[in-house]
N, C-alpha and C positions, 0 to 999 in steps of 0.2 A: 519458387523460393527467391528471396531477394537478399541483397547484401549492401552494406555501406562501404564506400571507398572514401578515405579521409586523407587529406594532405595536412600533416600536423605542423607544429612549431610556429603557429601564427597567433598573435594577440587579437582578441575580439573586442568589440565595443558596441554598446547600444542598450536598449531597454527591452525587457521580456516580461510577459505576463504568464503566470502559471495557469494551467488548465484546472478544471474542477477536480476534486480529490477522487482518485480511483477507488480508494478504500472506503469512501463514503458512498460513492455512486452505486457500488454493487449491492450493499444491504438495503439502501432505500429503493432500488429497483425491485428487489424481492418483496419489500414491505407493501408495494402497490397491490399485492394479492389480497391484502387484509380487508379491502373494501370493494364494493361493487360500483362505487362512484369514481369519476375521473380524478386522477392525480397528475398534476403538472410539475415536472422536474426541470429546473433551470441550471445552467452551468454544468451540464453533463459532458464529461470528456468523450471525445470521439476516438475511442481506443478499442482494441480487439476484444478485451474482456467484456466491455460494455455491450458491444455488438452481439456477443454470444449470449449474454444475459437477456437481451431483447428477443433473440431468437427463441430462447427457452420460454419466456413469457408468452410469446405468440403461440407456441405449441400447447400451452395450458389454457388458452382461451382469451388472452389479453388482446385488446385492440390497441395497436401501437401506431401512434401518429407523430410525425416529426413536425413541430411548429416552427422551428428555427434551427440553425446549425447546432446549437447547444441546448435546445429545449424540446422536451417530449411530453405528449399527453398519453397516459396509459389508463385504460378502462377495462375492468374485468367483470362484465355483467354476471358471469358464472364461470367457475373453474370446470373445464370440460374433461379433464383427466387427472388422475392422481399419480400417474406414472411419468416421471421425467425422462426426456430423451437421453439415452445413454451416450450416444456419439457426441452430442453437444456438451453434456456434463463432464465428460472426461477431458475436455479442453480447458476447463477452468476450475480452480480451487473453490471459487465462490458458489458453485452449485450447491454446496452444503447449506447455504443460507436460505434455500427454499423450504427447509424442513420446518422451521418455526411458523412462518406465515401459512404454509399449507395445512398444518395441524390446526392453526387458529381459524382458518376459513372453512375447510371441509373435513377435518378430523382424520386425514389419511395422506400419506405420501410414500412413494417408492422411488428411490434414487440410487444410482450407482456410487461407488466410492469416488470422491472428488479428484480431479486432476490438478493441473497447475505446476508450479515450480518444483524441481527436484533438488531440494536443499536440505534433505534429511527427513526423518520421521515427523509427521504432523498429525498429532492425535485428534480423534474425533470423539473420544470417550466422554469428554466434559460436556459436549453437546447433548449426548443421549442421557447422561446422568441428570442433567438439568431438565430436559423435556420429560423424562420419566417421573421426576418429582412433581411435575405439573399434572401428571395423569396419563401420559402416553405409554404405550407398550411398543417394544421394538424387537425386530429380529435382524441379526447381522450375518449375512452370507456373502454371496457374490453381489447382492443388492442389499440396501438398507430399507426395511419396511417399518414404518411407524404408524400407529393407529391410536386415536384417542376418542373415547365416547364423549368426554367433556374435559375441559382444562380448568383446574381449580388452583387459585392462588395459594402459595405456601412460602416457606423460607428455604432458600437454596444457598448452600456454600459451595462455590466453585473450587475444585482442587487445583486449578491454575487460572491465572488471569488471562484467559484466552479471549481475544478480541471477537472472533467469529462465534464462539460459543455464547459469549455475553449477548451479542446481537441476536442470535437465534432465540435465546431464552427471553430476551426483552420483547421480541416480536410476538412470540407465543403468549407471553404474560399480558400483553396489551389486549389480547382477545379472550383472556381467561376470566372466570368469575372470581371476584374478590381481589385481594392485594397480595402481590408477590414481593418478597424481599430477597434481593440477590446480593450476597456477601462475597467479597474478594472479586468483584466485577472489574473488568477492564474499563479504562476511562479515557482512552485516546480521543483526539478531536473528532475522528469519524464516528466513534461510538456516540459521542455527544450530539453530532449532527443527526444521526438516526433517531435518538431519543427526542430531540426537538421536533422532528417530523411527526413522530407518533403522538406527541402532545398536541400538535396542530390537527391531528386526525381524531382527537377525542379522548386519548388515554391520559391518565395522570401519572407523572413520573417525577419523583423527588430524588435529590442527590445527584443530579446530572453533573458530571465532571469529577465525581468522587468514586470510591471503590464500594460504596453501598447504594444500590438503586432500589427504590420502592415504587413498584408499578401497580396501579389500580386499573384493571381492564375496563374497557368501555363496553356497554351493552351492544353498541353498534358503532364501528369506526366509519368515518366519513371521508370524503375526498379532501384534497388540500393542494396548495401550491408550496413547493419547497425549493430553496436555492442551495445547491451544494457548495461547500466552502472550498477555498483554494487548496491545492495539493501541497502540503508542507514538505512532503518528500521530494517533489519536483523542485521546490524552492531550495532545499538542501543540496540537490544535485547541481543546480546552477551556481550556488555558492562555491562548491567544490570545483566546478569547471572554471570559474573566473580565477580562482586561486592558482590552479596549476598552469593556466595559460597566461598568467599575468595580464588579465584583461580588465577593462573598465565596463562593468555590467551593472545595470540597475534593474531590480526585480520589483514589479508593482503588485498590488492586490495581495499584500501579505498581512497576516495577523501576528503581530509580535509576541503575543502571549503564548502562541503555539510553538515558538522557536527558541525558548529560553535555554534548554539543555543542548539543543543543536548548535546554537551560537556559542555557548560555553565550550563545547567540544572543539569546534573550529578554532576558537581563540587559543586553546591549548597547543594548536599546531601553528600558531602565528598568524592566523587569518582574522582580521579585524574589520568586519563589515560596519558600514555607517547606517544606523537604523533610524528611519523616519517614522511618521505616524502609520503609514501603510506601505512603505517602500524600504528596500535594502539596497545599498550600493556597495559593491566590492571594488575598491580603487586599485589601480595597478601599482607596481613597485613595492609591494609588501614583502618584507623579509620573512619567508616561511621558516620558522625555527621551532622545534619541539620545546615546550616549556617543561623543564624537569621538575620533579617533586622536591620537597624539602631535602636538604643534605645531598642534592645531586642525584637522587634516586631516579631510575628509569620509570617514566609514567606508564600507567595502564589505562587504556580506553576500553570500556566494555558496554554492553547493551543490557537493557532490562525493560520491563513494562513501563508504560507512561506513568509519571512524567520524565523517566530516565531516557537515555539516548536510544533511539529506535533501531532495531535490528536492520530495517530496510535501508538504512544509510551507512551501515558498516562498510560495505564494498566501496562506497564513495570516499569515506575518510581514509581508508587504507590507501587508495590511489593518491589522495592528497599527501599522505605521509611519505610516499616515495619521493616527493619533491621538497621535503622539509629537511633542514639541517638538524640531525639528531636521531635518537633511537627511541622507539615506542613499542610497547607490547599491546596487541589487540586480543581481547578475550570475547569471543562470540559464544554466548551462553545458551542460545535458544535453538540453533540448528547445527547439526554436525556436518552438513555439507556446504555451508555458506563460504568457507575459506578456500575451497578447492580451486576457485577461479584465479587465485594468486599465481598458479603455474603460468598463466598467460602473462601476468605482469613480470614475472621472472624472465620469461622468454623475451620480453621487451627491454630487459636490462635492469629491472628493479632488484635491490638487495633485500630479500625476504627469506626468513627462516620459518618453515612450517613446523611448529613444535608438536602439534597433534591436531585432530580435526577441529578443535575449538580455539587454538591459540597460535598466533604468529608474531614474529618480531620483524619490524621494518627498520632498516638503517638507511638514512638518506643524507643528502639528495643523490639521486641516480639519474643519469641521462637515459631517457627512454627512446627506443627506436621502433619505427613502424614495422609491422609484420602482419601475418595472417592470423586472425582470431576468430573465435566462435562464441556467441553469447549463450551461456548456460542457463541463465534465468533473467528476470526483468532487471533487477538492480545490478547484478554483476555485468549484464550487458551494457547498461548505462555507464558503469565504472570503466569498462574497457573502451567505450566510445570516448569518454573524457581523456583516458590515457592516450588514445590515438590522436586526439587534438593537441595534446602536449608533446607528443613524440616528434623526433626528427624523421622525415621521410613519409612513406605511404603505408597506411594500415587498411586492411580489408577485414570487415567484420561480417561473418556469416550467421545464419539463424536469427536474423534481426526481428523476426516475428515475436520473439521474446521481449525485445525492447518495445515494440509496437503495442504489446499487451498493456503497458503501463504508462507510456509517454505519447502524448498526442502530437502527431506530425513533428517529431523532434528534429528531423533533418531540416524542415522548413524554418523552424524557430532558430536553429543554429546558423543557417545561411543568412537569415536576417541580421545576425550579429557579426557576419563577416567570415564565418567558418567555410572552409573548403571541404564540403561533404556532398556526396551524390549517392542516390539510391539506384541500384542496377539490378537487373534480373540475373540471378546466379546460374 
């Protein structure tokens, strides 16, 4: 086990480049199973979840070759087993993403319930309803068993805009006969990235970036080269970091179109980034102040499916709000366990009222003080790391494997900006 030891209260300065998107890397890795030809993936983040996905692929018969620090060639001449390794799969939520491509390639898959962050109930019903509509049969017990004699295109209405369910169904539909129309589909940038990769492999997909996808399966999907996009959630994390530490940070390799609601939400807290063609600069000396709604009403910040504010950044903006002048209500609609990390912020000196599992009120600004912390999940762990860098004194964060699951060499990136952070054996 490892921990981070942070000396806070120091302004940072410099330029940082985000890694490839974690949430795009995981489904495109699974999609490599859809062809027996080589697939080359570029800009792959070197994070714990990716390493587990590569291990799972190797157990299924994939030849895994690293061509460069962020580039992998994956070739699956044949799938050697339909049973996924239970120990590996319980370490990541993304193990569920193997269902669609395994059905598309060999017509069968057995996998355990997925692991990952403990932030509340995370349904898999939508996955199975969609795959069943394509022709799969499934049994749900201590393992999930899915079998399909053939996959046939059809019309599918998703009962929720689930990102991973959309990805699973798109991958299966890319290998199905005929055309599949997916209504109420998720449309996040990482879903779009997966769709573009499948198109380059031979599938036809219309409506990319919308909530209606029309997928015409290919008789045979072929190999391709695909570059994963920058992680907009990491970009949002660095914006929050710069704001609370009053730092001068420039972020490169950004796609402004993917940041509209994120930037709008930060602006409601007084954070005004300078946006370039492919860069964002957060200048120091900004007066962080909550922008009230009309007639002085206390504003509400909530999350929702794309293109609304992403749930994965809720922990980050809550941390920023502790340093803002004013009062703001946060409404986490998607997960009933997301807000519980705020106990740690309160222990550091933040003024936060937990109204219920989904809503909190933050009153700022509050002076934060270093203390001992534990990372409960990927995004909350990053939020606590940011809080530690803004706090007076020393903070120690345990269970940092959670942070490593989603952020590539985050301590090295922060030290390059001037942060006092070290990784120790706990």
